[in-house]
C-alpha positions in Angstrom: -114.6 93.9 71.4 -117.8 95.9 71.6 -115.9 99.1 71.6 -114.0 98.1 68.4 -117.3 97.2 66.7 -118.7 100.5 67.6 -115.6 102.3 66.4 -115.6 100.5 63.1 -119.4 101.2 62.6 -118.8 104.9 63.3 -115.9 105.0 60.8 -118.0 103.3 58.1 -120.8 105.8 58.7 -118.4 108.7 58.5 -116.9 107.3 55.3 -120.4 106.9 53.8 -121.3 110.4 54.9 -118.2 111.8 53.2 -118.9 109.9 50.0 -122.5 111.1 49.9 -121.3 114.7 50.5 -118.7 114.4 47.8 -121.2 113.0 45.3 -123.6 115.9 46.0 -120.7 118.4 45.6 -119.8 116.8 42.3 -123.4 117.1 41.1 -123.1 120.8 41.6 -120.1 120.8 39.3 -121.8 119.0 36.5 -120.5 119.9 33.1 -123.6 121.7 31.8 -124.3 125.0 30.1 -125.5 127.6 32.6 -126.1 130.7 30.4 -127.1 132.9 33.4 -124.0 132.2 35.4 -122.2 135.3 36.6 -118.9 133.3 36.7 -118.4 133.6 33.0 -118.1 137.4 32.4 -118.5 138.8 28.9 -118.0 142.5 29.6 -115.7 144.9 31.4 -118.3 145.5 34.1 -118.8 141.7 34.7 -115.0 141.1 34.7 -114.5 143.8 37.4 -117.1 142.0 39.6 -115.4 138.6 38.9 -112.0 139.9 39.8 -113.4 141.2 43.1 -115.0 137.9 43.8 -111.8 136.0 43.2 -109.9 138.4 45.4 -112.3 138.0 48.3 -112.5 134.2 47.9 -108.7 134.0 48.1 -108.6 136.0 51.4 -111.6 134.0 52.8 -109.8 130.7 52.0 -106.5 132.0 53.6 -108.4 133.2 56.7 -110.3 129.9 56.9 -107.1 127.8 56.7 -105.3 129.8 59.3 -108.2 129.9 61.8 -109.1 126.2 61.4 -105.4 125.3 61.5 -104.9 127.2 64.8 -108.1 125.7 66.2 -107.1 122.1 65.3 -103.6 122.6 66.7 -105.1 124.0 69.9 -107.5 121.1 70.3 -104.7 118.6 69.8 -102.0 120.4 71.8 -104.1 121.2 74.9 -106.4 118.2 74.9 -107.1 116.5 78.2 -104.7 113.7 79.1 -104.9 111.1 81.9 -103.0 112.3 85.0 -102.5 115.9 83.6 -102.8 118.7 86.2 -105.7 121.1 86.1 -104.8 124.0 83.7 -104.0 127.4 85.4 -106.6 130.1 84.7 -105.2 133.1 82.7 -106.6 136.6 83.4 -105.9 138.8 80.4 -103.2 138.8 77.8 -102.3 142.1 76.3 -100.5 140.6 73.3 -103.4 138.4 72.3 -105.9 141.2 72.8 -103.9 143.6 70.6 -103.5 140.8 68.0 -107.2 139.9 67.7 -108.0 143.6 67.5 -105.5 144.3 64.7 -106.2 141.1 62.7 -109.9 141.9 62.0 -109.0 145.5 61.0 -106.4 144.2 58.5 -109.0 141.7 57.2 -111.6 144.4 56.7 -109.0 146.5 54.9 -108.2 143.6 52.5 -111.9 143.3 51.8 -112.9 147.0 51.8 -110.2 148.5 49.5 -110.8 146.3 46.4 -114.6 146.5 47.0 -114.6 150.3 47.2 -112.4 150.6 44.1 -114.7 148.2 42.2 -117.8 150.3 43.3 -116.2 153.5 42.0 -115.2 151.9 38.7 -118.7 150.3 38.0 -120.6 153.4 39.2 -118.6 155.9 37.3 -119.6 157.9 34.2 -119.6 156.0 30.9 -116.7 156.7 28.5 -117.1 159.3 25.7 -118.8 157.9 22.7 -121.0 155.4 24.6 -124.2 154.4 22.9 -127.2 155.6 25.0 -130.0 153.1 25.5 -133.2 154.0 27.5 -134.7 150.9 29.2 -138.2 151.0 30.5 -139.6 148.2 32.6 -143.2 147.1 32.3 -145.3 144.4 33.8 -143.9 142.0 32.4 -141.6 143.0 29.5 -138.7 145.3 28.7 -138.8 148.2 26.3 -135.5 149.3 24.7 -135.2 152.8 23.1 -132.2 153.9 21.1 -132.3 157.8 21.0 -129.2 157.9 18.8 -131.0 156.0 16.1 -134.7 156.8 16.8 -135.5 153.1 17.3 -137.8 151.4 19.8 -138.0 147.7 20.3 -138.9 145.2 23.0 -137.4 142.2 24.9 -134.2 142.1 22.8 -131.3 144.5 23.4 -129.0 144.7 20.5 -125.5 146.1 21.0 -122.2 146.1 19.1 -119.2 144.3 20.5 -116.5 146.6 21.8 -118.6 149.8 22.1 -119.6 151.1 25.6 -123.3 151.1 26.2 -124.8 153.7 28.6 -128.1 152.4 30.0 -130.7 154.6 31.7 -133.3 152.6 33.6 -136.9 153.6 34.3 -140.1 151.9 35.1 -143.7 152.4 33.8 -145.3 150.8 36.9 -143.6 149.0 39.9 -140.1 148.3 40.9 -138.1 146.0 38.6 -134.5 144.9 38.5 -132.5 144.9 35.3 -130.1 142.0 35.1 -128.0 140.4 32.3 -125.7 138.1 34.4 -123.1 137.8 31.6 -122.4 141.5 31.3 -123.2 143.2 34.6 -124.8 143.2 38.1 -128.4 143.8 39.0 -129.6 147.4 38.9 -133.0 148.3 40.4 -135.6 150.1 38.2 -137.5 152.4 40.6 -140.6 154.5 40.0 -140.0 158.3 39.7 -136.2 157.7 39.5 -133.7 157.1 36.7 -130.9 154.8 37.5 -127.8 154.3 35.3 -125.2 151.7 34.4 -122.8 151.1 31.6 -120.9 148.2 30.1 -118.8 147.2 27.1 -119.6 143.8 25.7 -116.5 141.8 24.9 -118.0 138.6 23.3 -120.3 137.9 20.4 -123.5 135.9 21.1 -126.9 135.9 22.7 -127.1 136.2 26.5 -130.3 135.8 28.5 -131.5 138.2 31.2 -134.5 138.7 33.4 -136.1 140.9 36.0 -134.5 140.2 39.4 -137.1 141.9 41.6 -140.4 140.4 42.5 -142.9 142.5 40.5 -146.1 140.5 40.2 -147.6 137.3 39.2 -145.5 136.9 36.0 -142.3 138.2 37.4 -140.6 134.9 36.4 -141.7 135.5 32.8 -140.2 139.0 32.6 -137.2 138.0 30.5 -134.9 139.6 27.9 -132.2 138.8 25.5 -128.9 140.6 24.9 -127.7 140.2 21.4 -124.1 141.2 20.9 -123.0 141.4 17.2 -120.2 142.7 15.1 -120.3 146.5 14.4 -121.2 146.0 10.8 -124.0 143.5 11.7 -125.3 145.9 14.3 -125.4 148.7 11.8 -127.3 146.5 9.4 -129.8 145.8 12.1 -130.1 149.5 12.8 -130.8 150.2 9.1 -133.5 147.5 9.0 -135.1 148.9 12.2 -135.1 152.4 10.8 -136.9 151.4 7.6 -140.7 151.4 7.4 -142.6 148.2 7.9 -143.2 146.0 4.9 -146.6 146.7 3.3 -148.4 143.4 2.6 -150.4 142.7 -0.5 -154.0 143.4 0.5 -155.2 140.2 -1.1 -152.7 138.0 0.8 -153.2 136.4 4.2 -150.9 139.0 5.7 -152.9 141.8 4.1 -156.1 140.4 5.7 -154.2 140.3 9.0 -153.5 144.0 8.7 -157.2 144.6 8.4 -157.8 142.4 11.5 -155.1 144.4 13.3 -156.9 147.7 12.5 -160.4 146.4 13.3 -160.2 144.4 16.5 -158.5 147.1 18.6 -154.8 146.3 18.4 -154.1 149.9 17.3 -155.1 151.1 20.8 -152.1 149.5 22.5 -149.4 148.9 19.9 -147.3 151.1 17.6 -146.6 150.1 14.0 -144.9 152.9 12.2 -147.3 154.7 9.9 -150.2 152.5 10.9 -151.0 152.8 14.7 -149.7 155.0 17.5 -150.5 152.9 20.6 -148.0 153.0 23.4 -149.3 150.6 26.1 -147.8 147.4 24.7 -144.6 146.7 22.8 -143.7 148.4 19.6 -144.5 146.0 16.8 -143.0 147.9 13.8 -140.5 145.1 13.1 -142.0 142.4 15.2 -141.2 139.6 12.7 -137.4 140.2 13.1 -137.5 139.3 16.8 -136.5 135.9 18.0 -138.9 135.8 21.0 -142.4 137.0 22.0 -144.3 137.7 25.3 -141.4 139.3 27.1 -138.9 136.8 25.7 -140.9 134.0 27.3 -141.5 132.0 24.0 -139.7 131.6 20.7 -141.2 133.7 18.0 -142.8 131.2 15.6 -146.3 130.8 14.1 -147.4 128.2 16.7 -146.4 130.2 19.8 -147.7 133.4 18.3 -151.1 131.8 17.5 -151.5 130.4 21.0 -150.5 133.8 22.5 -153.1 135.7 20.4 -155.8 133.1 21.3 -155.4 133.3 25.1 -152.5 135.6 26.4 -153.4 135.0 30.1 -153.1 131.3 29.7 -149.6 131.7 28.3 -148.5 134.4 30.7 -150.6 134.8 33.8 -151.6 138.4 34.6 -150.6 139.7 31.1 -152.1 143.0 30.2 -152.6 141.8 26.6 -156.3 141.5 26.1 -158.1 138.3 25.1 -159.9 139.7 22.0 -161.9 136.5 21.4 -160.4 136.0 18.0 -161.5 133.2 15.8 -159.0 130.8 14.1 -159.2 132.6 10.8 -158.4 136.0 12.4 -155.6 134.5 14.4 -154.0 132.9 11.3 -154.3 136.2 9.4 -152.8 138.2 12.3 -149.9 135.7 12.6 -149.1 136.1 8.9 -149.2 139.9 9.2 -147.1 140.2 12.3 -144.5 137.8 11.0 -144.2 139.8 7.8 -143.1 142.9 9.8 -139.4 142.5 9.3 
């Protein structure tokens, strides 16, 4: 009777454990939007990696089922039974030894061949006609330069759908890692070295990215956005970026903001075409057209921009943006001026 009670208690505990494990597993499969998931590819580069992952997972599952099946069969078939004689020792089995030598070699071949083919495909030269983009990592923001169009922007990478993009990667300071999960794998950005990658975006939309290499106190705030648009929309964006910045009315709040920009020292760090040549911080020529600020950490709106200008380090620890001690009137004028730069 006691044995039966113990057995039933053990069974109940096992069932409860399985139910809890199942609930936890289902929590991991919740139907939510995970924009940085690598399992939803939106480029040829990402699709190559996804196909490799699916191939490897298939063979891993096959191997797991076979090994576990043989193990369970062996445990059941050769379990100890009352009155059974002691098993005879076996010294060597040539067939088994050959089999367990060949099997791992075949498994490695199944893994190595598609892996090497994918490496060659993703590391190859970009197709003819690819759009070059020079990416420079800074602590803690990304700079994007378009040599073909003579455009420099920050934090938001614009590309047309269907056209290959050839990315060259450099850093202005420490090691970073360039990563847009939706379109490609991580690629390190190393001092004194230029790394390369290329991809062709296959879906319209905005896709988040970030630095994937610990690079300082605000590493987690070194983000970016990939904006994939129709070719005609991309050309319209290019034309807007190539135009000079809007000149505000000197009597307006934006006009007063321009004077503040020139007087408090912003010109030493930031470029605005025809106004200031600074190269330390992001190019602000068309700042108002961007959807985010502070390395894509915050949405670009008047409130966030005002708080950023008032105390950059409080909004992004370790930021090289100086706290200029601006008063509320100066901040309001600067916000109006920067937002007018579209």
